[in-house]
C-alpha positions in Angstrom: 115.0 52.0 165.9 115.8 54.7 163.2 117.9 54.2 159.8 120.4 56.6 160.6 120.7 53.9 164.0 120.7 50.7 162.1 123.6 52.5 159.5 125.4 53.8 162.4 124.9 50.1 164.2 125.8 47.8 160.8 129.1 50.3 160.3 130.2 49.5 163.8 129.8 45.9 162.8 132.2 46.1 159.9 134.5 48.2 162.1 134.2 45.7 164.4 134.3 42.5 161.7 138.5 41.4 160.7 139.3 42.5 157.3 140.0 39.4 155.3 137.5 39.6 153.1 138.4 41.3 149.4 137.0 44.6 148.9 134.8 44.1 146.4 133.2 41.5 148.4 132.9 44.0 151.2 131.2 46.4 148.6 129.0 43.9 147.5 128.0 42.8 151.2 127.1 46.4 151.6 124.8 46.4 148.9 123.4 43.3 149.6 122.6 44.7 152.9 121.0 47.5 151.3 119.0 46.1 148.8 115.7 47.3 149.9 117.0 50.8 149.3 118.5 49.7 145.9 114.8 48.0 144.8 112.9 50.6 145.6 115.4 53.1 143.8 115.0 50.9 140.7 111.6 50.3 140.5 111.2 54.2 141.3 113.6 55.1 138.7 112.3 52.8 136.3 108.9 54.2 136.6 110.2 57.3 136.1 112.6 56.6 133.2 109.8 55.2 131.5 107.4 58.6 131.6 110.4 60.5 130.3 110.9 57.8 127.8 107.7 57.9 126.8 108.0 62.2 126.5 110.3 62.6 124.1 108.9 63.4 120.8 109.5 61.2 117.9 112.1 61.8 115.5 111.9 60.6 112.1 114.5 60.3 109.2 114.7 60.8 105.7 116.8 60.4 103.4 118.3 60.9 99.3 121.4 60.4 97.9 122.3 62.0 94.8 125.4 61.6 92.3 127.1 64.5 91.2 128.9 65.0 87.7 131.4 61.8 86.6 133.7 64.2 85.3 134.9 67.3 87.9 137.0 69.0 86.1 134.7 69.7 83.4 133.0 72.0 85.6 135.3 73.4 88.1 135.6 76.7 86.6 131.5 76.7 86.9 132.0 75.8 90.8 134.9 77.6 91.3 132.9 80.9 90.4 129.9 79.8 92.5 132.0 79.9 95.2 132.6 83.4 94.5 129.1 84.2 94.1 127.6 82.8 97.2 128.6 85.0 100.3 128.7 83.5 103.4 130.8 80.6 102.0 134.0 81.0 104.1 135.4 77.4 103.7 134.0 77.2 99.8 136.2 80.1 98.6 139.4 78.1 99.6 137.9 74.9 98.7 137.2 76.4 95.1 140.4 77.6 94.9 142.5 74.4 95.4 140.4 72.7 92.2 143.7 71.4 91.2 144.8 69.9 94.7 142.4 66.8 93.8 139.3 68.4 95.5 135.9 67.0 93.6 132.7 68.1 92.7 130.9 66.0 95.6 133.3 67.9 98.3 132.4 71.5 96.6 128.3 69.9 96.7 128.2 69.1 99.9 129.7 72.8 100.9 127.2 74.0 98.8 124.5 72.4 100.6 126.0 73.6 103.7 125.7 77.1 103.0 123.7 80.0 104.3 122.1 80.8 101.0 120.6 77.2 101.2 119.8 77.0 104.6 118.3 80.3 104.6 115.9 79.5 101.6 114.8 76.2 103.3 114.1 78.4 106.7 112.0 80.9 104.7 110.1 78.3 102.7 109.4 76.1 105.3 108.9 79.1 108.1 111.4 77.0 110.3 111.8 79.9 112.9 108.1 79.4 113.8 108.3 75.9 113.7 111.2 75.5 115.9 110.2 78.5 117.8 113.2 80.5 117.3 113.1 84.0 117.9 116.6 85.0 115.9 117.5 83.1 112.5 120.9 82.2 113.2 118.9 80.0 115.6 116.7 78.5 113.0 119.9 78.3 111.1 121.8 76.0 113.7 119.1 74.0 114.5 118.7 73.0 111.0 121.7 71.8 110.4 122.1 69.5 113.6 118.9 67.9 112.5 120.7 67.3 108.9 123.5 65.0 108.4 125.5 65.0 104.8 128.2 62.6 104.0 129.5 61.4 101.5 130.8 58.2 100.0 135.1 58.4 99.3 134.7 54.8 96.9 131.6 56.0 95.1 131.3 59.5 95.9 127.3 59.3 96.5 126.1 62.0 98.9 123.6 60.9 101.4 121.2 63.6 102.7 119.6 63.2 106.1 117.3 65.2 107.6 115.4 64.3 111.1 111.9 65.9 112.1 109.1 65.5 114.5 106.7 65.5 111.5 107.6 62.7 109.0 106.2 65.0 105.9 108.0 68.0 107.2 111.3 65.8 107.1 110.9 64.4 103.6 110.0 68.1 102.4 113.1 69.2 104.0 115.4 66.5 102.1 113.6 67.5 99.1 114.1 71.3 99.5 118.0 70.5 99.5 117.6 69.3 96.2 115.4 72.0 94.9 117.6 74.5 95.9 120.8 73.0 94.7 119.5 72.4 91.4 118.3 75.8 91.4 121.7 77.8 92.8 124.0 75.6 90.4 121.6 76.5 87.4 121.7 80.5 88.4 125.2 80.9 89.2 126.5 78.8 86.3 129.4 80.1 84.5 130.6 77.7 82.3 132.3 78.8 78.9 128.6 77.2 77.1 126.4 79.9 79.5 128.7 82.8 78.3 129.0 81.9 74.8 124.8 81.9 75.1 125.0 85.4 77.1 127.2 87.0 74.6 125.3 85.7 71.4 122.0 86.6 72.8 123.2 90.3 73.7 125.1 90.1 69.9 121.5 89.2 68.6 119.4 92.0 70.6 121.6 94.9 68.9 121.9 93.0 65.3 118.0 92.8 65.9 118.2 96.3 66.7 120.4 97.4 63.3 118.4 95.4 61.1 115.1 97.1 62.2 116.4 100.5 61.5 117.8 99.3 58.2 114.9 98.4 56.8 113.1 100.9 57.9 115.5 103.6 56.5 114.9 101.6 53.2 111.5 101.8 53.8 111.5 105.5 54.4 114.3 106.3 51.1 111.5 103.8 48.9 108.9 105.9 50.1 110.5 109.3 49.0 111.4 108.1 45.8 109.3 105.6 44.7 112.1 103.6 44.5 110.7 100.0 44.8 113.4 98.3 42.9 116.2 100.7 41.2 117.4 97.7 38.6 114.0 96.7 37.5 112.7 100.0 37.5 115.6 101.6 35.1 115.0 98.6 32.9 111.2 99.2 32.7 112.6 102.9 32.4 114.5 102.5 29.2 112.0 100.1 28.0 109.2 102.5 27.9 111.1 105.3 26.7 112.1 103.6 24.0 108.3 102.6 23.2 107.4 106.0 23.5 110.4 107.7 21.6 109.2 104.8 18.6 105.8 106.1 19.0 107.0 110.0 18.3 109.5 109.1 15.3 106.8 107.2 14.0 104.1 110.1 14.7 106.4 112.7 13.8 107.0 111.1 10.4 103.3 110.7 9.8 103.0 114.3 10.4 105.1 115.6 7.6 103.4 113.0 5.0 99.9 114.8 6.2 101.3 118.4 6.0 102.0 117.7 2.6 98.8 116.3 1.3 96.2 118.0 3.6 98.3 121.2 4.4 98.6 122.7 7.9 95.2 123.7 8.9 93.7 120.4 8.0 92.2 118.6 11.4 93.8 115.0 11.1 97.9 117.4 10.7 96.1 119.2 14.2 95.3 115.8 15.4 99.0 114.5 15.0 100.6 117.6 16.3 98.6 116.8 19.6 99.7 113.1 19.8 103.3 114.3 19.1 103.2 117.3 21.9 101.4 114.7 24.3 104.6 112.0 23.8 106.9 114.5 23.9 105.8 115.4 27.2 105.4 112.2 28.3 109.2 111.4 27.3 110.3 114.5 28.4 108.1 113.4 31.9 110.0 110.0 31.8 113.5 111.6 31.4 113.0 114.2 33.9 115.7 116.2 35.0 119.6 115.5 36.3 119.6 118.3 38.7 119.3 117.5 42.6 116.3 119.2 44.2 116.6 121.7 46.8 115.3 120.7 50.3 112.7 123.1 51.3 113.3 124.5 55.5 109.6 125.5 55.8 107.5 123.2 58.0 105.6 120.3 56.6 107.0 121.1 53.2 109.4 118.2 53.3 105.9 116.3 53.8 103.7 117.6 51.5 106.2 117.6 48.6 106.9 114.1 49.5 102.8 113.6 48.9 102.7 115.4 45.6 105.4 113.6 44.1 104.1 110.0 44.7 100.6 111.2 44.1 102.0 112.8 40.4 104.8 110.2 39.6 104.5 106.4 40.4 108.7 106.1 39.4 111.2 108.5 39.3 112.3 110.2 36.4 115.0 108.1 34.3 117.9 110.5 34.9 117.2 110.5 38.5 117.6 106.8 38.8 121.9 106.8 38.6 121.5 109.3 41.5 119.0 107.0 43.4 121.0 103.9 42.6 123.6 104.4 44.9 121.8 105.4 48.3 119.1 102.7 48.0 122.3 99.7 46.7 123.9 101.0 50.0 120.6 100.7 52.3 119.6 97.7 50.4 123.1 96.0 51.1 122.8 97.2 54.6 119.4 95.1 54.9 121.0 91.9 53.0 123.6 91.6 55.5 121.8 92.5 59.2 119.8 89.5 58.2 122.3 87.2 57.2 124.0 88.1 60.7 120.9 88.1 62.4 120.0 84.1 60.9 123.3 83.2 61.5 123.4 84.7 65.0 119.6 82.9 65.7 121.2 79.6 64.5 124.1 79.7 66.4 122.1 81.0 69.6 119.7 77.9 69.2 123.0 75.5 69.5 124.5 77.6 72.8 121.5 76.7 74.7 121.3 73.3 73.6 125.2 73.2 75.5 124.3 74.9 78.1 122.1 72.5 78.9 124.6 69.9 78.7 127.2 72.0 80.2 125.2 72.5 83.6 125.8 69.8 86.7 122.6 68.4 87.4 122.5 66.6 90.3 121.7 62.8 89.4 119.0 61.2 92.2 119.8 58.1 93.0 116.9 57.6 95.7 114.3 60.2 96.3 113.2 61.4 99.6 110.3 59.7 101.2 108.1 59.3 104.3 109.5 58.0 106.9 107.6 54.5 108.0 109.0 54.1 111.5 110.3 56.5 114.2 114.6 56.7 114.5 114.5 58.3 117.8 114.5 57.6 120.6 115.1 54.1 122.3 112.6 53.8 124.7 113.4 50.5 125.6 117.0 51.8 126.1 116.4 55.1 127.4 114.5 53.7 130.4 117.2 50.8 130.8 119.5 53.1 130.6 118.3 55.8 133.4 117.3 53.2 135.5 121.2 51.6 135.8 122.3 55.3 136.0 119.9 55.5 138.8 120.9 52.5 140.7 124.4 53.2 140.1 124.2 56.7 141.7 122.4 55.0 144.6 124.9 52.4 145.3 127.7 54.9 144.7 125.5 57.0 147.2 125.6 53.8 149.8 128.9 53.1 149.9 130.3 56.6 150.0 128.3 57.0 152.9 129.8 53.8 154.5 133.4 54.7 154.4 132.3 58.2 155.8 130.9 56.8 158.5 133.8 54.4 158.9 136.5 57.3 158.2 138.5 58.0 162.0 137.4 61.9 162.9 141.0 62.3 162.8 141.6 61.7 158.9 142.7 65.3 157.2 139.8 64.8 154.4 137.4 64.6 157.1 138.5 67.9 158.7 138.4 69.7 155.6 135.1 68.7 155.2 133.6 69.4 158.3 135.3 73.0 157.5 134.3 73.2 154.4 130.7 71.8 154.7 129.5 74.5 157.3 130.8 77.2 155.1 128.9 76.0 152.0 125.3 75.6 153.9 125.4 79.3 154.9 126.5 80.5 151.5 123.5 78.2 150.3 121.1 79.5 152.7 122.4 83.3 151.8 121.8 82.7 148.7 117.9 81.2 148.7 117.3 84.1 150.9 118.9 86.5 148.8 116.5 85.6 145.5 113.0 84.9 148.0 113.5 88.8 148.7 114.4 89.8 144.9 111.1 87.9 144.0 
């Protein structure tokens, strides 16, 4: 007897048997009668399910916990500006715009971790397009988002980052990469008040340094061209030197008159005294100089030659020129002193601003650093095997019950008539589709 004949004989027995038993008992009886088929299906499905479970690659999970800044309001402005600097953060812009509406820095940190900027950097850093065998960058980003889970504990505010991957070391590196990219993103786009102050002082410091160098260069050129080292001290020195020369001149003139009366004009000592007096007068005139302003010579190289000749001939400027040189020298010297004072003050403020900027940056506090997973997190092979085996047995049991009810259904039943009309049409469509595919192939 064929299996179909046995099914038909059993179905006839069910029809002839009075239906006094409950329906579930009839179902169990029918399944018991088909126990051999169910047993074979269970055995085969168990082996197939076990093979499928063994073929599923292991997944390893690496987790890290971070704590956002304690005071979210102190860095609200920084994080709001951060949202505006990052492209592709659609939800982050609206989130940062409602800082006064109860949003915390933890929410913003989560949005930053989920941003396209962080994901793109991780894709480039670990070459995830090649690792995940994705042709397009957006597909690699979606896969990275699927294997990453970012959650927040509402009570404590602690953020947990979990990354799953087939490579346990890469899972740890990806979790650490999220922390690195978050820190770098916060530091690079920091726009707090301390940062703005540091940037302003730094720009001002460069400007003042350039002005100081220019003022020092002008003072040095003026001093070199006019032999003006220190006008005040040089004036005192020139006055003292002139007084001594003038006193010697007066003494020599008095002695000359005495020598003339004693020896006459043709005496050697008289001529020697006259020579000394002439030398002292020339020296005194040279020290006194003239109050006239020297006219500039427009011929090429004349200014440089005049300066070099003046430097070689006169070690110090004439006494009558000192008042004229005092005004520009004092002005240049005052500029140098002012720029030096401003430069020193800005240097101190710059160092203070740098310290305050470091304090104001919302650094990420790592509670638990990511580590290499010791055990796999997926798949649970035993449960996968049992679930697939159960589903196979359930499907076979449903098929047995459905076939039983179909065989016992009268021919005049509308449902069977509709099925008899639909099945031939579906068969023809299926055959034509298969034939078309074979012709194309």
